[in-house]
Each structure stands twice: as C-alpha cells, then as structure tokens.
C-alpha positions in Angstrom: 2.1 9.9 7.8 2.4 7.8 4.7 -0.2 6.8 2.1 0.0 3.0 2.6 1.2 2.7 -1.0 4.6 1.5 -2.0 6.1 0.5 1.4 9.8 0.8 0.4 11.7 3.3 -1.7 13.6 0.3 -3.1 12.4 -1.8 -6.0 13.6 -5.2 -4.9 13.4 -6.7 -8.4 15.7 -4.0 -9.8 17.9 -4.2 -6.7 18.4 -7.9 -7.0 19.2 -7.7 -10.7 22.5 -5.9 -9.9 25.7 -7.9 -10.5 26.6 -8.2 -6.8 23.3 -10.1 -6.3 23.8 -12.5 -9.2 22.2 -15.8 -8.4 20.1 -14.5 -5.6 16.8 -15.0 -7.5 17.7 -18.4 -8.9 15.7 -20.3 -6.1 12.6 -18.0 -6.4 9.7 -19.5 -8.2 7.2 -17.5 -10.2 3.4 -17.5 -9.5 0.4 -15.8 -11.0 -2.5 -14.6 -8.9 -6.0 -13.8 -10.2 -7.9 -10.9 -8.9 -9.5 -11.6 -5.5 -7.2 -14.6 -4.8 -5.9 -15.0 -1.3 -2.2 -15.7 -1.3 -2.0 -16.4 2.5 -4.5 -19.2 2.4 -2.3 -21.2 0.0 0.9 -21.0 2.1 -0.1 -22.7 5.4 2.3 -25.6 4.8 5.4 -23.3 4.8 5.9 -19.6 5.2 7.2 -17.8 2.2 9.0 -14.6 1.3 7.8 -13.0 -1.9 8.5 -10.1 -4.2 5.7 -8.5 -6.1 6.6 -8.3 -9.8 3.4 -6.9 -11.2 -0.1 -6.0 -10.1 -1.1 -5.0 -6.6 -1.7 -6.9 -3.3 -3.8 -5.8 -0.4 -2.7 -6.5 3.2 -5.6 -6.6 5.6 -7.0 -8.0 8.9 -10.4 -9.6 9.3 -12.3 -9.4 12.5 -16.0 -10.3 13.2 -16.9 -9.8 9.6 -15.1 -6.5 9.1 -12.0 -6.0 7.1 -9.2 -3.5 8.0 -6.9 -2.7 5.2 -3.3 -2.0 6.4 -1.5 -1.4 3.1 -1.2 -2.1 -0.5 2.0 -3.8 -1.9 3.2 -2.3 -5.2 5.6 -3.9 -7.8 9.1 -4.2 -6.2 7.8 -4.6 -2.7 9.0 -7.6 -0.7 6.9 -9.2 2.1 6.2 -12.5 3.9 3.2 -14.8 4.4 4.5 -15.4 7.9 2.0 -13.1 9.6 -1.6 -13.0 10.7 -2.4 -10.7 7.9 -4.5 -11.7 4.8 -2.9 -11.0 1.5 -5.3 -10.6 -1.4 -4.6 -9.8 -5.1 -6.6 -6.6 -5.7 -5.8 -7.1 -9.4 -4.1 -9.8 -11.5 -0.6 -10.1 -10.1 2.7 -11.9 -10.5 5.1 -12.7 -7.7 8.4 -14.5 -7.1 8.5 -16.7 -4.0 11.0 -18.5 -1.8 10.7 -20.3 1.5 11.5 -18.3 4.6 14.2 -20.9 5.5 15.9 -20.6 2.2 15.6 -16.8 2.2 17.4 -16.7 5.6 20.2 -18.8 4.2 20.6 -16.5 1.2 20.2 -13.1 2.9 23.1 -13.7 5.3 25.4 -12.6 2.6 23.3 -9.5 1.6 22.5 -7.4 4.7 21.0 -4.7 2.5 18.0 -7.0 1.6 17.5 -7.7 5.3 17.4 -4.0 6.1 14.8 -3.3 3.4 12.6 -6.2 4.7 12.9 -4.9 8.3 11.8 -1.4 7.1 8.8 -2.7 5.3 7.6 -4.7 8.3 8.0 -1.5 10.4 5.9 0.4 7.9 3.1 -2.2 8.1 3.2 -2.1 11.9 2.9 1.7 11.6 0.0 1.2 9.3 -1.7 -1.1 11.8 -1.5 1.5 14.5 -2.8 4.1 12.0 -5.9 1.9 11.3 -6.6 1.6 15.1 -6.1 5.3 15.7 -8.2 6.3 12.7 -11.1 4.0 13.7 -11.0 5.2 17.4 -10.3 8.9 17.0 -11.2 10.0 13.5 -14.1 10.0 11.1 -14.1 8.8 7.5 -13.6 12.3 6.0 -10.4 12.7 8.1 -9.1 9.4 6.9 -9.7 10.2 3.3 -8.1 13.6 3.6 -5.1 12.2 5.4 -4.7 9.6 2.7 -4.9 12.1 -0.2 -2.5 14.4 1.5 0.0 11.6 2.1 -0.3 10.4 -1.5 0.2 14.0 -2.9 3.2 14.6 -0.7 4.8 11.2 -1.8 4.0 11.4 -5.5 3.1 15.0 -6.1 4.6 17.7 -8.3 4.2 21.4 -7.6 2.7 23.2 -10.6 1.2 26.6 -11.2 -2.2 25.2 -10.4 -1.2 23.5 -7.1 0.2 20.1 -6.0 -0.6 17.7 -8.8 -0.5 13.9 -8.2 -1.7 10.6 -9.6 -4.0 8.1 -7.7 -4.4 4.9 -9.7 -6.7 3.3 -7.0 -10.3 2.8 -7.9 -13.1 3.8 -5.5 -13.4 0.3 -4.2 -9.7 0.2 -3.2 -9.9 3.7 -1.7 -12.9 2.7 0.4 -11.2 -0.4 1.7 -8.1 1.7 2.6 -10.1 4.2 4.6 -12.5 1.7 6.1 -15.9 2.7 4.6 -18.3 1.8 1.8 -17.6 2.6 -1.8 -20.6 4.9 -1.9 -19.5 6.9 1.1 -15.9 7.3 -0.2 -17.2 8.5 -3.6 -19.6 11.0 -1.9 -16.8 12.4 0.3 -14.4 12.7 -2.6 -17.0 14.5 -4.6 -17.7 16.9 -1.7 -14.0 17.8 -1.5 -14.1 18.6 -5.2 -17.2 20.7 -4.8 -15.7 22.6 -2.0 -12.7 23.5 -4.2 -10.0 21.9 -2.0 -9.4 19.2 -4.5 -9.6 19.2 -8.3 -9.9 16.1 -10.5 -8.6 16.5 -14.0 -9.0 12.9 -15.1 -9.8 9.5 -13.6 -6.3 9.4 -12.1 -5.1 12.9 -12.0 -5.8 15.3 -9.1 -4.6 18.7 -8.0 -4.7 20.2 -4.5 -4.8 24.0 -5.3 -4.0 25.2 -1.8 -2.3 22.7 0.5 -3.0 24.7 3.6 -6.8 24.5 3.0 -6.6 20.8 2.6 -4.5 20.4 5.7 -6.9 22.6 7.7 -9.6 19.9 7.2 -7.5 17.7 9.6 -7.9 20.3 12.3 -11.6 20.3 12.3 -13.3 18.3 15.1 -14.5 14.8 14.0 
C-alpha cells in the first residue's frame, strides 16, 4: 500500500545534476502550467517525457463523466504523456520536457534513469488497480483511512503523542484521490477526529495516537 504521493524515492532533478549526468538536461525545455491546465491535451503531436520541477500534477482517468485519480506527481518525479491518462496541474507548476524519441537516445547511456522510469510506471499501474479494487470492494471511509495510513507510514515520525505526519493536500485534492465529494471527505475526516483515532494539530499536521486502532478500521465490513 502506498499513498499515491511521490512515486519515486529519487528526485530526478537532483539526480540529473550529478557530474556523471552532465549535459543530460541540455535538450529539455522548460514550461509553466497554470492551475487546472491539462498537459496531456497539449502534447498530441508528439509524446513527451517530463520531470516535475515545482508544483503538483494529478494523473487521472475520465470515464462517462467520472474522474478516477490514480496518483499525484511531486517535484522530482518523472513521467510521460504517452499514456491514456490525463495530466492536470493541481497547482501552478513548472516542468522540464523532452521528446520520447530524444529521451530514448539519451537514456541508453544512463540505465539508472530508465530503471527509475520503469519503477514509476509500475507504481501508477498499481495505483490503477487500487482504484478499481477500492471502487468495487471498499467504501469511501476505507479509502480515506487507507490513504492516511499509507501517508503516515511514508512520511511519519514516531513521537510521544503517536505517529505524526504532514498532509499538504487540501480537501478537494483528498476527495479526488479517494473518489468522493469534497463535503463527504471533510465529513469523514472530521468523524475520525471526533472518534479520537486521528488528531489534527494544524491545517497540515496530523497525529495517529494509536496506529492499531486506525488499522482496525480497515477490518470493519464496508
């Protein structure tokens, strides 16, 4: 289980700045995206590989008027427009892009980059299966709890008060991630806080006092 945030442990911008990759980024072009702008719609003429420099991008599928969020890309993540996924800037973002053809030529000499790319695509595929499984087998509360637990385990720090973690997603982004409305996501989050299984110390800062109690919610029948 992963939180659908930060698909790779590697920050590609930092990785490619190392001396052995000198010149690799020279053919990349920079581009700014405004919030809500669809990157995928602008790249039909040629598939691109891109690295997110700043901001946040949402990967999702759209079917019969419904949107299914697969993941968010964080700064340092690398991805491609060569897929059926829609790519939307969930906040103002900056990317560096290169054509898939040119990327293939460059990456031959740098197998580490290719391995990272393969790992990220695998994570997105896993996220697609998670979305399908969640919609078919689990209710919205389950999906919210699963997301919070995964985020806490990825980013959390054990303190005397419990497992503390930061979530910098707003309620709209959380609702898109778990496939529900903003109002429902907010109501369910508040219920977890009222029940004492989750504490909110600020807009971004949360604590899970007892991990076992939070995990036990996943055992309840949907």
